[in-house]
N, C-alpha and C positions, 0 to 999 in steps of 0.2 A: 439527419444529424450525423456528425462525425467528430473526431478528435483532430483538431488542427494545430493545437499548441500542447505539447507534452513536456512537463517539467519533471526532471529526474533529480532527486536529492541524494547526493553522495556524501557519506559520512566517514568512510574509512577506505584506505587503499586495498585492504584485504578482501572487501566485499564489493568493490566498485564494478568489477567486470561482470559479475552475475547480474547485478541490478541494471547496469547500463546495457547489457546484452538484451535483456527483456524490453527495455525502453526503446532501443533502436529497432527491434523487430516490430513493435507497434508503430513507431514513426514511419517506417517503410510501408507498412500495410496501409496506413491512412494518409500518407504523403504529408506528414505533420512536421511542423517546426519543433526541433528538439532543443531544450534548454537544460544544460547541466549546471547544478548549483551546489556550492560548498560554502558553508557558513561556520565561522568559529569566533567565539567571544574572546576579547583581550582582557576583560575585567577580572577574571579569576586569577590572572597572572600578576596582578598588582596587590601586594599585601597592604592591609590597612595601616600598618606602621613599618618603618624601615627595619629590615632584618639584615644581619651579617650575611654577606654573599647573596642577598636577595636579588639584586639586580643581575648578577651573573647567572643565577639559576633561572630567573625569568627569561633572560636572553637566550639561554639554551633551549627552553621550552618553546619560545617564539620561533627559534630556528627550526625546531622539529615540526612545528605547525606549518611554517612556510614550506618546508620540504614536503610535507604531506600534501599541501595544496598544489605544489608543483607536480608531484607524482600523479595526483588525481587529474590534473589538466592534461598531463602527458597521456594517460590512459584514455581520457575522453577524446583527445585529438587523434590518437592512434585508431580507436575503434570507429570513429565517425569519418575519418579521412576518405575512405573509399566507398562510403555509403551515398546513395542517391537522395539525400535529404539535406535540408538546411539546418545547421546546428550552431549553437552559441554557448560559450562558457562564461559562468559568473562565479567569482570567488570574492567573498565578503567577510571582513573581520569587523565585528561589532564592538563598540566601546561601552555601551550601556544596555542594550537590549538582548534578551536571551535569543539564541539561534532559532528556536522554534517559532518565535514571533516573526522573525525575518522571513523564514521559509513559508510560514502561513500567509504572510502578506504577498509574497511572490506567487504563491499558489492560486491566489484569487484571480489572476489574469491568465490562468491556464485552463485547458479543458480536461486534463487528466494528470494526476500526480503519480509518480513511481518512486518508491523508497524501499530501503532494506528493512528486513526484520531486525529488531533490536538484538544486540550481541552483548550479554552481560560480561563477557570476558574481555571486551574491548576497553582499553584504558580510559577513553573519553565517553563511554557509553551513556553515563548519566547526563552528560551535557549535549551530546550530538545525536543520540538515538531517541526519537520520539514518534514512532509510527502511530501510537495511540492518539497523540495530539493532532497529528495530520488527519487521521481518519475522522475524528470528532469535529475538527475546526476548519478544515480546508474549504468546505462548501462546494467541493468538487469530488468526483470519484477518485479514490486513492487505491492504487494497487501496491500491496506489500509483497516483496519478493523474498522467499526463504534464503537463509544464509548458506544452505547446502543444496547441491544439485545444479543441473543446467536447465535453464528455462528460457532459452533464446528464441525458440519458435513461438510465434503468436498462437494463442490457444485454439485448439480444434474441438475439444470436448469440454463442455462447461456444465458444472453443477450449480444450480441456483437454490440457495437455502431460502425457502419461502414459508412465511407464517402469517401473511395477510396484513402485516403491520405497515405503518407509514415508512419506516426505514427500509423494509424489504421492497416496498413499491418503488421507493426512490432508487434503490440499488438496481432494480430491473430496468428502470428508465435510463439510468446513467450507463448501464452496460449494453444498451441496445445495439450500438454499432458492432460490438464484439459478438453478441448473440446472433446477429444477422449473418455474420460471416463464419460462424461455427458450423462444424459438420454435425454435431449432436448437442442438444441442450436437455438436461434433465432437471425438472423442477421438483425439488425434494422437500417434503414437509415432514419434520420430525416432531412428534408430540410427546408429552410426558404422561399421557394416559388420562388426563382430566377431560371431562365432557367439553365438547365444542360450545362456544357461546351462542346464544340465540341469534339467528340471522347471519351466522358465519358465512363468508363468501367462499363458495366452493373453489377448489384448486382449478377446476376446469375453466373458470372464468379468466384467470391469468394466462392459462394455456391458449384460450381462444383469442385473447387480446394480443398475445405474441404472434400467433399464427397470422393475424391480419398484417403484421409487419414482415411476414415471410420467414418467421422463425419456426423451425420444426421442433416440437416439444414432446417429451414423454414425461409422465407424472409418476411420482412415488410418494405414498403417504404411509408413514410407519410410526409405531410407538417405540420409544427408546426403552429397552428393558435391560440390555446387557451393558450399555455405555451411557455416559452423560449425553445430553443433546449435542453439545459441541463435538465430542468424540465420535458420535454416531454420524454426524455430517461429514467429518473428516474421513472416516473409514469407508462410508458409502461412496464418497467422491473418488477415493483410491480404487475401490472395486470397479467403478465405472470407467476407470482409465482417464479420469478428468485431468486436465492440465490448468484449470482455473476454477475457483469457487467465487460465486457472486453472493454477497450477503449484506444485510443492513448492519450498521455499527450502532450498538445500543448504549446510550448514556443515561445514567440515572442520578447523577449528582455533579455539582460543580467542583467538588473536591477531587483532585486528580487521582488520589489513591483509590477512590471509590467510583471513579467516573465511568468505567466500562462494565457492561453487563458480563455475567459469567461466561456465556457462550463466546462473546467477542474476545474476552481475555484469554480463554482457552485456545482459540484459533490463532491468536497472535503468538502465543507461546509454543504451540505444538505444530504449526503449519509445516507442510511438506510440499506444497505447491503454491503459486501465487494466488492471492485473494484480493478481489476487488471489494472494497468497503465503501458504503455511502451512509451518510447520517442526515 
């Protein structure tokens, strides 16, 4: 198993280099085809009724959007020009469909998705930032890159957040190419203190399964007492020097505002290193 098609969703010029740098590093490691994608809707720019100066204002906004698309393509071309990978650029303006639907559709033909953490200070964040939707709906592993810090080097030390669930198992399987090439993999189980269910699968079983794939694993099983489970995972990963967290993305409802489990929501908000999510 490997990643041969990597799709990187770019949503703003200010965050493009950090996100793209990580994606290029992975594309080089796996000799993958890299696709850069920018999607913006035109429908919010057309008012339902004619307004004074409406056409002029809409034209100015469209001009700004076109300029951002041009800048993103320039960054993509610049950063991929000297790389030993095959790359392509896609810029799409939608008339009727939300950008997240378009990006999700393109993601279905990729092996791995890379996207930026949401930035609530960004002007178009409500429209263009949807890492939660990608993680829940792509049907592929999705790596979310933090807005701060440099993360260009492919991960060497990986923390796997493990709880024996379907989502966690999917995440481990999806991350296997990265785990096989990592220098160290820590399988971390963080519990809330409640008794384990009858017939609970021991953590040693996932460690043994990974060892058969050549992955060297160490185990940690702790009870969260000082922090929430999400924060405990984040702090422990930092303490280990991890540069990637692998975890399942937990969804509990079709309503977007209640779609993500508390741990997933916390990690998306407080992340300080890339996180590979699977659902």
